[in-house]
N, CA and C atoms as an extended XYZ file, in Angstrom:
318
Properties=species:S:1:pos:R:3:atomname:S:1:resname:S:1:resid:I:1 pbc="F F F"
N         0.840       -1.179       -0.006 N   MET     1
C        -0.001        0.001       -0.008 CA  MET     1
C         0.885        1.253        0.001 C   MET     1
N         0.488        2.216       -0.822 N   LYS     2
C         1.274        3.426       -0.939 CA  LYS     2
C         1.018        4.363        0.246 C   LYS     2
N         2.076        4.936        0.781 N   SER     3
C         1.962        5.829        1.930 CA  SER     3
C         1.324        7.151        1.487 C   SER     3
N         0.440        7.726        2.324 N   PRO     4
C        -0.185        8.998        1.941 CA  PRO     4
C         0.795       10.174        2.031 C   PRO     4
N         1.926        9.941        2.675 N   PHE     5
C         2.933       10.991        2.797 CA  PHE     5
C         4.071       10.743        1.819 C   PHE     5
N         4.598       11.810        1.264 N   ARG     6
C         5.723       11.658        0.373 CA  ARG     6
C         7.015       12.003        1.111 C   ARG     6
N         8.099       11.560        0.551 N   LYS     7
C         9.398       11.807        1.166 CA  LYS     7
C         9.859       13.215        0.827 C   LYS     7
N        10.409       13.910        1.809 N   ALA     8
C        10.930       15.264        1.578 CA  ALA     8
C        12.228       15.188        0.777 C   ALA     8
N        12.382       16.116       -0.178 N   ASN     9
C        13.616       16.130       -0.949 CA  ASN     9
C        14.654       17.022       -0.266 C   ASN     9
N        15.829       17.102       -0.844 N   VAL    10
C        16.941       17.841       -0.242 CA  VAL    10
C        16.612       19.331       -0.125 C   VAL    10
N        15.988       19.881       -1.159 N   PHE    11
C        15.649       21.309       -1.126 CA  PHE    11
C        14.701       21.618        0.038 C   PHE    11
N        13.727       20.764        0.258 N   GLU    12
C        12.792       20.997        1.358 CA  GLU    12
C        13.478       20.871        2.715 C   GLU    12
N        14.390       19.943        2.837 N   LEU    13
C        15.127       19.823        4.090 CA  LEU    13
C        15.987       21.038        4.369 C   LEU    13
N        16.669       21.517        3.321 N   ILE    14
C        17.481       22.741        3.466 CA  ILE    14
C        16.588       23.930        3.799 C   ILE    14
N        15.442       23.998        3.142 N   LEU    15
C        14.504       25.083        3.405 CA  LEU    15
C        13.964       25.036        4.831 C   LEU    15
N        13.739       23.841        5.344 N   LEU    16
C        13.284       23.697        6.719 CA  LEU    16
C        14.347       24.206        7.699 C   LEU    16
N        15.595       23.819        7.476 N   ILE    17
C        16.695       24.252        8.334 CA  ILE    17
C        16.857       25.755        8.284 C   ILE    17
N        16.817       26.316        7.074 N   VAL    18
C        16.961       27.766        6.919 CA  VAL    18
C        15.785       28.501        7.574 C   VAL    18
N        14.574       27.952        7.397 N   GLY    19
C        13.389       28.591        7.994 CA  GLY    19
C        13.435       28.588        9.498 C   GLY    19
N        13.817       27.464       10.092 N   VAL    20
C        13.943       27.407       11.544 CA  VAL    20
C        15.053       28.347       12.023 C   VAL    20
N        16.153       28.393       11.291 N   GLY    21
C        17.253       29.303       11.646 CA  GLY    21
C        16.810       30.765       11.574 C   GLY    21
N        16.085       31.103       10.524 N   ILE    22
C        15.589       32.479       10.394 CA  ILE    22
C        14.645       32.807       11.544 C   ILE    22
N        13.793       31.864       11.897 N   GLY    23
C        12.848       32.098       12.984 CA  GLY    23
C        13.556       32.342       14.315 C   GLY    23
N        14.478       31.443       14.660 N   ILE    24
C        15.155       31.572       15.953 CA  ILE    24
C        16.103       32.761       15.988 C   ILE    24
N        16.945       32.880       14.966 N   LEU    25
C        17.907       33.981       14.942 CA  LEU    25
C        17.195       35.329       14.879 C   LEU    25
N        16.168       35.415       14.041 N   GLY    26
C        15.434       36.678       13.933 CA  GLY    26
C        14.761       37.067       15.223 C   GLY    26
N        14.154       36.085       15.886 N   PHE    27
C        13.510       36.395       17.170 CA  PHE    27
C        14.522       36.877       18.198 C   PHE    27
N        15.680       36.209       18.267 N   ASN    28
C        16.705       36.621       19.228 CA  ASN    28
C        17.229       38.022       18.926 C   ASN    28
N        17.447       38.315       17.651 N   LEU    29
C        17.949       39.651       17.286 CA  LEU    29
C        16.907       40.735       17.585 C   LEU    29
N        15.658       40.452       17.283 N   ILE    30
C        14.599       41.422       17.556 CA  ILE    30
C        14.425       41.602       19.061 C   ILE    30
N        14.498       40.510       19.792 N   ASN    31
C        14.368       40.587       21.245 CA  ASN    31
C        15.542       41.414       21.827 C   ASN    31
N        16.742       41.233       21.299 N   GLY    32
C        17.887       42.023       21.741 CA  GLY    32
C        17.725       43.486       21.425 C   GLY    32
N        17.177       43.791       20.235 N   LEU    33
C        16.951       45.181       19.853 CA  LEU    33
C        15.918       45.833       20.757 C   LEU    33
N        14.879       45.103       21.103 N   TYR    34
C        13.854       45.638       21.997 CA  TYR    34
C        14.397       45.810       23.423 C   TYR    34
N        15.206       44.849       23.865 N   ALA    35
C        15.781       44.946       25.203 CA  ALA    35
C        16.716       46.145       25.317 C   ALA    35
N        17.326       46.526       24.220 N   GLU    36
C        18.231       47.683       24.204 CA  GLU    36
C        17.489       48.997       24.422 C   GLU    36
N        16.375       49.191       23.698 N   ASP    37
C        15.663       50.468       23.735 CA  ASP    37
C        14.470       50.498       24.699 C   ASP    37
N        13.874       49.359       24.954 N   GLN    38
C        12.679       49.256       25.801 CA  GLN    38
C        11.522       50.110       25.291 C   GLN    38
N        11.512       50.380       23.985 N   ALA    39
C        10.427       51.164       23.379 CA  ALA    39
C        10.244       50.716       21.937 C   ALA    39
N         9.098       51.054       21.410 N   MET    40
C         8.795       50.703       20.012 CA  MET    40
C         9.376       51.816       19.129 C   MET    40
N        10.491       51.549       18.471 N   THR    41
C        11.126       52.538       17.599 CA  THR    41
C        10.915       52.135       16.148 C   THR    41
N        11.272       53.044       15.245 N   TRP    42
C        11.132       52.747       13.823 CA  TRP    42
C        12.063       51.597       13.423 C   TRP    42
N        13.247       51.582       13.975 N   ASN    43
C        14.162       50.477       13.661 CA  ASN    43
C        13.568       49.124       14.069 C   ASN    43
N        12.964       49.077       15.225 N   LEU    44
C        12.354       47.836       15.683 CA  LEU    44
C        11.181       47.450       14.793 C   LEU    44
N        10.359       48.436       14.432 N   LEU    45
C         9.208       48.161       13.584 CA  LEU    45
C         9.642       47.665       12.199 C   LEU    45
N        10.644       48.298       11.626 N   GLN    46
C        11.155       47.869       10.331 CA  GLN    46
C        11.762       46.473       10.416 C   GLN    46
N        12.473       46.220       11.483 N   THR    47
C        13.095       44.903       11.645 CA  THR    47
C        12.063       43.812       11.755 C   THR    47
N        11.031       44.053       12.562 N   VAL    48
C         9.957       43.064       12.718 CA  VAL    48
C         9.257       42.810       11.374 C   VAL    48
N         8.941       43.894       10.652 N   PHE    49
C         8.273       43.757        9.373 CA  PHE    49
C         9.124       42.970        8.379 C   PHE    49
N        10.383       43.291        8.266 N   LEU    50
C        11.264       42.579        7.332 CA  LEU    50
C        11.449       41.117        7.737 C   LEU    50
N        11.500       40.866        9.027 N   TRP    51
C        11.623       39.495        9.526 CA  TRP    51
C        10.389       38.697        9.136 C   TRP    51
N         9.201       39.278        9.303 N   LEU    52
C         7.966       38.608        8.908 CA  LEU    52
C         7.891       38.376        7.390 C   LEU    52
N         8.370       39.337        6.627 N   VAL    53
C         8.396       39.170        5.174 CA  VAL    53
C         9.328       38.020        4.794 C   VAL    53
N        10.464       37.933        5.455 N   LEU    54
C        11.416       36.851        5.186 CA  LEU    54
C        10.795       35.478        5.523 C   LEU    54
N        10.064       35.403        6.622 N   ILE    55
C         9.406       34.161        6.980 CA  ILE    55
C         8.332       33.786        5.934 C   ILE    55
N         7.572       34.779        5.460 N   VAL    56
C         6.570       34.548        4.423 CA  VAL    56
C         7.239       34.033        3.147 C   VAL    56
N         8.394       34.589        2.804 N   MET    57
C         9.108       34.161        1.611 CA  MET    57
C         9.544       32.694        1.710 C   MET    57
N         9.993       32.285        2.892 N   VAL    58
C        10.383       30.887        3.077 CA  VAL    58
C         9.171       29.982        2.937 C   VAL    58
N         8.041       30.408        3.493 N   ILE    59
C         6.800       29.617        3.373 CA  ILE    59
C         6.369       29.527        1.910 C   ILE    59
N         6.471       30.628        1.174 N   LEU    60
C         6.109       30.610       -0.237 CA  LEU    60
C         7.040       29.712       -1.044 C   LEU    60
N         8.314       29.715       -0.727 N   ALA    61
C         9.255       28.837       -1.431 CA  ALA    61
C         8.920       27.385       -1.196 C   ALA    61
N         8.558       27.049        0.041 N   ALA    62
C         8.182       25.665        0.338 CA  ALA    62
C         6.905       25.292       -0.386 C   ALA    62
N         5.955       26.194       -0.432 N   THR    63
C         4.698       25.932       -1.122 CA  THR    63
C         4.923       25.744       -2.614 C   THR    63
N         5.738       26.580       -3.202 N   MET    64
C         6.001       26.461       -4.640 CA  MET    64
C         6.712       25.139       -4.979 C   MET    64
N         7.598       24.698       -4.124 N   GLU    65
C         8.264       23.410       -4.349 CA  GLU    65
C         7.244       22.276       -4.317 C   GLU    65
N         6.316       22.331       -3.388 N   ASP    66
C         5.278       21.307       -3.289 CA  ASP    66
C         4.374       21.338       -4.524 C   ASP    66
N         4.000       22.532       -4.953 N   VAL    67
C         3.157       22.663       -6.146 CA  VAL    67
C         3.879       22.121       -7.374 C   VAL    67
N         5.166       22.384       -7.462 N   LYS    68
C         5.945       21.897       -8.606 CA  LYS    68
C         5.925       20.378       -8.669 C   LYS    68
N         6.086       19.730       -7.520 N   GLU    69
C         6.079       18.279       -7.490 CA  GLU    69
C         4.702       17.718       -7.810 C   GLU    69
N         3.660       18.337       -7.297 N   GLU    70
C         2.301       17.886       -7.601 CA  GLU    70
C         1.990       18.065       -9.079 C   GLU    70
N         2.460       19.145       -9.651 N   LEU    71
C         2.241       19.395      -11.078 CA  LEU    71
C         2.937       18.339      -11.935 C   LEU    71
N         4.110       17.915      -11.518 N   ALA    72
C         4.822       16.865      -12.259 CA  ALA    72
C         4.015       15.568      -12.246 C   ALA    72
N         3.380       15.258      -11.121 N   ILE    73
C         2.545       14.058      -11.039 CA  ILE    73
C         1.339       14.183      -11.959 C   ILE    73
N         0.704       15.345      -11.964 N   VAL    74
C        -0.466       15.572      -12.816 CA  VAL    74
C        -0.076       15.464      -14.296 C   VAL    74
N         1.053       15.998      -14.651 N   ILE    75
C         1.520       15.927      -16.063 CA  ILE    75
C         1.787       14.486      -16.454 C   ILE    75
N         2.410       13.705      -15.584 N   ARG    76
C         2.646       12.291      -15.896 CA  ARG    76
C         1.336       11.539      -16.111 C   ARG    76
N         0.364       11.779      -15.230 N   GLU    77
C        -0.930       11.114      -15.375 CA  GLU    77
C        -1.641       11.553      -16.643 C   GLU    77
N        -1.520       12.830      -16.980 N   HIS    78
C        -2.127       13.354      -18.203 CA  HIS    78
C        -1.516       12.694      -19.448 C   HIS    78
N        -0.213       12.516      -19.440 N   MET    79
C         0.443       11.881      -20.581 CA  MET    79
C        -0.034       10.438      -20.727 C   MET    79
N        -0.214        9.727      -19.628 N   GLU    80
C        -0.710        8.343      -19.689 CA  GLU    80
C        -2.142        8.311      -20.222 C   GLU    80
N        -2.993        9.220      -19.765 N   GLU    81
C        -4.372        9.258      -20.250 CA  GLU    81
C        -4.410        9.601      -21.730 C   GLU    81
N        -3.556       10.515      -22.167 N   THR    82
C        -3.503       10.858      -23.581 CA  THR    82
C        -3.073        9.678      -24.412 C   THR    82
N        -2.102        8.918      -23.936 N   ARG    83
C        -1.662        7.725      -24.637 CA  ARG    83
C        -2.803        6.706      -24.743 C   ARG    83
N        -3.549        6.511      -23.669 N   LEU    84
C        -4.690        5.590      -23.686 CA  LEU    84
C        -5.760        6.058      -24.671 C   LEU    84
N        -6.040        7.364      -24.681 N   LEU    85
C        -7.031        7.890      -25.608 CA  LEU    85
C        -6.572        7.719      -27.056 C   LEU    85
N        -5.300        7.866      -27.311 N   LYS    86
C        -4.764        7.657      -28.648 CA  LYS    86
C        -4.947        6.215      -29.070 C   LYS    86
N        -4.676        5.293      -28.166 N   ASP    87
C        -4.876        3.864      -28.479 CA  ASP    87
C        -6.329        3.553      -28.762 C   ASP    87
N        -7.228        4.122      -27.941 N   ILE    88
C        -8.647        3.888      -28.163 CA  ILE    88
C        -9.094        4.474      -29.505 C   ILE    88
N        -8.597        5.649      -29.830 N   SER    89
C        -8.918        6.274      -31.106 CA  SER    89
C        -8.415        5.433      -32.271 C   SER    89
N        -7.200        4.913      -32.124 N   HIS    90
C        -6.618        4.069      -33.188 CA  HIS    90
C        -7.456        2.786      -33.370 C   HIS    90
N        -7.879        2.189      -32.285 N   GLU    91
C        -8.706        0.991      -32.358 CA  GLU    91
C       -10.057        1.298      -33.005 C   GLU    91
N       -10.655        2.425      -32.648 N   SER    92
C       -11.936        2.818      -33.243 CA  SER    92
C       -11.780        3.022      -34.745 C   SER    92
N       -10.696        3.640      -35.139 N   LEU    93
C       -10.443        3.871      -36.572 CA  LEU    93
C       -10.296        2.545      -37.311 C   LEU    93
N        -9.591        1.587      -36.723 N   GLN    94
C        -9.460        0.270      -37.334 CA  GLN    94
C       -10.816       -0.417      -37.493 C   GLN    94
N       -11.670       -0.301      -36.468 N   GLU    95
C       -13.005       -0.900      -36.537 CA  GLU    95
C       -13.833       -0.265      -37.643 C   GLU    95
N       -13.739        1.070      -37.766 N   ILE    96
C       -14.502        1.761      -38.821 CA  ILE    96
C       -14.000        1.314      -40.186 C   ILE    96
N       -12.706        1.158      -40.369 N   LYS    97
C       -12.159        0.690      -41.651 CA  LYS    97
C       -12.662       -0.711      -41.969 C   LYS    97
N       -12.679       -1.593      -40.961 N   LEU    98
C       -13.182       -2.946      -41.187 CA  LEU    98
C       -14.653       -2.937      -41.542 C   LEU    98
N       -15.434       -2.097      -40.887 N   LEU    99
C       -16.864       -2.005      -41.211 CA  LEU    99
C       -17.086       -1.488      -42.629 C   LEU    99
N       -16.297       -0.504      -43.043 N   ARG   100
C       -16.418        0.026      -44.402 CA  ARG   100
C       -16.052       -1.036      -45.442 C   ARG   100
N       -15.007       -1.801      -45.162 N   GLU   101
C       -14.621       -2.892      -46.077 CA  GLU   101
C       -15.736       -3.932      -46.184 C   GLU   101
N       -16.333       -4.236      -45.023 N   GLU   102
C       -17.419       -5.222      -44.994 CA  GLU   102
C       -18.637       -4.702      -45.768 C   GLU   102
N       -18.973       -3.430      -45.608 N   LEU   103
C       -20.104       -2.861      -46.343 CA  LEU   103
C       -19.787       -2.767      -47.835 C   LEU   103
N       -18.546       -2.523      -48.193 N   ALA   104
C       -18.181       -2.433      -49.611 CA  ALA   104
C       -18.286       -3.781      -50.301 C   ALA   104
N       -18.057       -4.860      -49.583 N   ARG   105
C       -18.159       -6.214      -50.164 CA  ARG   105
C       -19.613       -6.597      -50.438 C   ARG   105
N       -20.550       -6.079      -49.712 N   ARG   106
C       -21.965       -6.472      -49.892 CA  ARG   106
C       -22.600       -5.800      -51.022 C   ARG   106
């Protein structure tokens, strides 16, 4: 029986490590910046915003990788279905030719 989960590839593992690193390192740096000033400054606000944007980018990269793999599966299945339809069409054409030959003999 096929497992409902797929195996993670190297890119996804690297992306996971980078994402966790960005999360932990960014939080520590922002926490240190806040501990320094003890107030909400523009530098802190910009840092938090850019950190969140970076996290969103990592999430988007992971999503795009997953979509790419799913699309490859869909394309493979589509090619197989097209091949089957071509075979069915070829068989139907052969049957029509045989019927025409049979009608021509009568």
